[in-house]
N, C-alpha and C positions, 0 to 999 in steps of 0.2 A: 252766468250769474253766480252759480254755486262756487266756482273758483274764485271770483272776485270777493264773495262773502267770506271765504275762508282765509284770505290773505292777511287781514289784521290779526287773526288768531295765530297764524303761523309766525308772524313777526313778533308778537308778544311773547310766545313761548320760546322761540329760538333766541331771542335777544335777552329776555328777562329785563332786569333793571326796573325803574320806575319813572313815570312822568312827574309824579308828586308823591310825597310820603303817604298821602291818603290812600294811594293804590294798595299799599301794604297794610298800614295801621288802621284803616277804617273798614277794610273788608277781609283781607287774607289772615291777618294776625288775630282779629276777634274770632274768626271761624276756627283757626287753629287752636285757640284757647278753649273754645266751646267743646271741641272734640277730645283734645288731649289733657285739658285741665291745667295747662301752663302757657304762657305767652305774654307778650307786652301789650297791655291795654292802655291806649291813649286816654287822655283826661276826658275826652267826650264820652267814653264808655263808663267813666265813674260818675259823670254828671248827668248822663242820660240825654245827650244832645243828638243821638243817633238811633234810628230804629234797627231792628235785627233782621230785616227782610233779606237783604243781600248776603250778610254773613251766614244766615240760616241755609240759603241755597248752597253756598260754598261749603259749609260744614257738612251738608248732606253728601256732596260729591267727595269730601275727604273721607267720610265714613265708607263710602263705596270703594274708595282707593284702599282703604285698610282691608276691606273684605277681599279685594282682588290681589292683595299682597303687593301693591305698588308703594314703594318706599322712597324712591328717588324724587327729589323736589321738582325737577323739571318734568318728570312724568306725571306726578299728580297735579302739577300746574297745567299740564296739557289736558288732563281729564276735567278739571274744573272749568276749563275754557269752553267745553262743549255747549252748556246752556247759553253762554254768551255768544258763541258762534251762531247758534240757532236764532237768537234774538236779533243779531245783526243781519242774518239772512232774511228775517221777517222785515226788518227795516228796509232793505234793498228791494224786496218784493213790493212793499208799500210805495217806495219811491218810483219804481217802474209803473205801477198802476197809476200813480199821480201824473207822471209824464206822458205815458201812453194814452191816457184819457184825453189829452190835449192834442197829441201829435200822431197817434198811430204807433204800430209795433216797432218799426225800424228806428224812427227818430226818438221814440220813447226809450228804447234800449240805449241809444247813444247818450241821451240826457242822463239816464241812470248811471252809465259809466262815468260821466263827469262827476257825479256825486260819490259813487263807490270807489273811484280811484283818487278821490281828493286826498292829498297828502296827510292832513290832520286826521281824516277818517281812518287811513291805513294805520296810523299810529295809536289813536285813541280807542277805536272800536273794539280792539282786543284787550284793552286794559281794564282791570277791575276798579274803575273810577265811577263815582256817582254821575259825573257828567257824561260818561260813555253810555251807561244804562239809560239815563234819562233821555238823551238825544234820540236813541232808537225808539223809545216809546213815543216821543213826540212826533216823530215822522209817521209811525203807524196811526197814531190818533188823528193827525191832521189829514192824512190821506182818506181816512174813513169819513171825517166831517166834510170833505170836499165832494163826496159822492152825491149823485142826484137821484139814485134809485134805492129802494128799500131803506127809507129814511130811518125807521125805527131801529133797525139792525145797525145801520151806520152810526147813529147817535149812541147807541149802547156801546158799541166797540170803541168809538172815539172817546166817549167819556171814560171808559174803563182804562184805555191806554194812556190818556192824559193824567188820570188819577195815579196810575202806576209810575208815570214820569215824576210826579211829585213825591211818591213814596220813595223812589230812588234817589231824589235830590229835592229837598224842600225849596231851594231857590227857584225851581222850575214852576212854582205856583204862579209866577208872573206870566209865563207863557199860557197857562190855563185861563187865567183871568182875561188875558188878551184875546184868547179864542172865544170865550164867552161873549165878549164885547162884539167881536167880529160877527158872530151868529146873530146877535141883536141887530146890529147895523144892516145885516143882510136880510133881516126879517125871516130867518129860517126857524120859526118858532117850534115846529115839530121836532127838528133835529136838536134844537136847544133843550127841549124838555127831556128827551131821551139821553142827551149827553149829560145832563145833571143827574139822571138816574144812574147811568153807568158810572159816573164819578163818585156818586154816593156809595156804590158797592166797594170801590177802592178805598174810600175814606172809612167805611165800617171795618174793612179788613185791617187797615192801619190801626184804628182804635182798639180792635181786639188783640192785635199783636203787641201794641205797647202795654195793654193791660196784662197780658200774659207774661211779658218780659220785664216791664218796669213797675208794674203794680197799679198803674193809673192809665186810663184811656187817653191817647194823644199826649202822653208825657213828653216824648221826644220832640214832637212838633211844637209844643208850647215852650219847651226849654230852648229850642232852636230860635224861635221868634224872640224870646226874651234876650238871648245873647246877641244874635246878629242884627236884630231890627230895632228893638225897643230900648235897649240899654246903651248901645254904642260901644259895648265892650269889645266887639270884634275889631273895630278900628283901633281902640286903645291897646289891644293885646298884640295885634298882627300888623298894625300900621294903616295909614290912610294915604290916598293918592288923589291928585287932582282929576277933574273930568276928562282932561286930555290924555290920560294914561292909555286908553284903549285905541287911540288914533293910530299910532304906529303898528299896533297889533293888527288892526283891520287892513291897513295898507300892505302889510307884509304877508299876512295869513291868507288873504283872499287871492285866488289866481288871477292872472292877467285878464283871462277871458270874462271874468265876472264884471269887471269894470267896463268892458266893451258892451255888455248887455244893458247897462244903465240907461243909454239913450233909447234902446228898444223898449225897455220897460216903461220909460216915461211916455213914449208915444202910445203904447198900449193903454196906459192909465188915462190918457186924454180921451182915447176912443171909447173905452168901456166904463170909465168913471168907477172903477173897482180895483181893489188891491187884493192879491191872493192871500189866502190864510197864512201860509208860512212866512211870507214877507211881512205881513201886518204884525204877527207875533214876534218875529225877529227884531223888528224895529222898536216895538213896545218894550221888549226885554232889554235891548240895547240902551234905551233911554233910562230904564230902571237901574241897571248896574252901573251906568255912568254917574248917576246921581248918588249911588251908594258909596260911602267913604272907602271902605276896605275893598281893594280890587286885586285880582290875580288874572293872569293871562288865560288860565284854563277855564275860568267862568264864561268866557265867550264861546267855547266850543259848541254847545247846543245851538246857539244862534248862527254860528258860522254854517253848520249843517243845513239849517233851515234856509239861510240866505242862498246857499247853492241849489237847494231844492226848488226855490222860487225862480232862480235865474236860468237854470239849465234848459228848461223848455224853450225859453226865448232864443238861446243860442242855437238849439237844435232846429227849431222852426226856421230861423234865418238861413242855416246851412242847407236845409232841405228845400229851399225855394227852387222851383223848377227852372228858373232863369239862371240859377247859379251854375257856372261851369264845373264839371267834374274834377278837374285838376285844382281849382280853387277850393272846392269842398275838401278834397283830400288833404291839402296843405293846411287849411285852417283847422280841420279836425285833428290832425296830428299835433299841431302847435297847441291847441286847446287842451288835449289830453296830457301833453308834456307839462303844460303850465299847471294843470291840476295836481299832478304828482310832485312837481318841484316845490309846491307850497310847503311840503314837509321840511324843507331845508330852513324854514324860518319859524315854524310853529309845530310842535312845542319848542320853546326857546331855550330849554335847559338841558344840561348833560343827563342823559338817562341812566348812565353808570351800569349799562348792561354787563360790561366786563367784570365789574366788581361783584355783581350777583352770581355770575357764572363762576367766578373764582371762589366765592364763599361756598357754593355748592360743591365744587371740586375739592376744596380743602378739607371739608368735613365728611367726605364719604368714607374715609378710612375708619374702621372700627376703633382704632387706637386714638382717634381725635377725642380729647377730653375737655378742651377749652379753646376758645377762639378770641384772638385780638384783631380788630379791624382798625387800621391806621389811616389817618387822613379822611376821616368820616365821622359824622355825628350819629347819635342814636336814631333819629327819625329819617336819616338817609340810608340806614342799613336795611337789610331784608328780613330782620326779625327771625324768630324760631321757625317760621314757615319755611324759609330757604335753607336753614341749618338742618332742619328735619329731625332733630333729636334734642333731648333735654340736657344740654351741656351749657356751662356758663360762657358768656361772651361779653366782650367790652369794646367800646369805641373810644378813640382818642384822636387828637390832632397832632400833637408833638411829643417827642420823647420825654419831656419834663412833666407831661400831664400825669396826674395821680393814677389814672387808669392804666397808663403804659407802665409806670413804675410798679404798680401792683401786679400786673401780668408778668413782668420780668422776674419778680421774686417768687411767684406762685407757679410751681411746675405743672399744675393742672392745665395751665394755658400752654399747650404744646403745638398750636397751630396759629398762623398769623397771615393776614392778607394786608398789603400796603399799596395804596394808590400812588402812582408816579414815583415810586422808589423812595418815598419818604421814610426816614428812620432805618433804612437798611443797615447801616453800620452798627447802630445801637442794638438792633435785633440780632445781628450776627454775633456781636460781642456777648450777648446773653445766651448763646448757644444755638440760635435758629440757623438753619441752612435753607438756601433757596431750593425749592422742589418743583417749581413750575411758573409759567407765565401765561396770563390770559389778557391779552391786549395790554392795557396800561397797568394791570394789576400783577404784583408779584406775590406768589404763595410761598410760605416758609413753614418749616416744622423743626421740632426738636425732640430728642429722645427723652 
């Protein structure tokens, strides 16, 4: 279990790159700015649409890195990954408890592997994304609310974890609302009361944090609602998509074995007349994001994790049927685990540009590096000062005729360059740059 929990962290640190610009500019770069006093702050940090919870944790780890003398970007990226690795381990432990409660130890462990080795989990769970943090807290919270003993403690833990899921990502409030509805429908009044109490603790913490950082309690939450829900500004600024947008995402991101459990789940529903908490919340959230105009593939990640958490016990129970031949079990188990890993080939759907980030790190390690030009990339696709690791000027551009490129060619301060796919290599060499290395698709250049 420990090894499986560490895999996403190892992938994220070894590969670098980003699933989405938010991975850098909503967590890493604000934390870097807080510690060092410089960095790129996205517009959300000017308008107050984000809370400082995650960046404060990262900034604390960056201060620890300074105390330990850790200055290499990949090394302090590994250090700040430790709290997230612990959170992911907690998530997998909660998933195991959820599954083992229904199936026993062996089948529960297999069901947990189906979740822990799920391709999107391997890629997302080690990333500094709000979806990654929130999904882990959601699993912890829902496992707690699923318990049948020590209901007061279960409700408090569940409410606190669900509250932290919202602190990590405000869009996850839909999951929390659905969980409360589920508790009402299940008439679990005692758990509901303590869940609200635990959630209140997280809410008060958020209010205090916003008061200390933005000057007003719940400033970021209100600003988020105004921008993303009430005004329609998110759709106008970032685009709108039809309700069918998520259909191909679901068809490709969910492993084959998930679809095979649908008939099993339907049969169980007819017998028990009840839907599991993770499935109920995932479906409710899916309907909500489908109705929301602005859509992105990453928004589905927490729901995908909960869908697998709900489906994995059904497959494991079917496999462990005493009438099932051992050879059949082995084949289906292997195919299912392979299917769960292979889902990473389709989701996340975008180029992570890990080679670019590794090239940026390598190009700026030399003490003589005084300025960096990144070719074939935009500002929000780059790694920020976090991955440069020093206060030197840097620019991004697409083509040699861009103003940023022309400025860098004239200014000798810019003596390092990284270009994706060999773009503008002749122009860079004509300006005195020479090739000094290659990292995947990235070419590193330097000039005296």
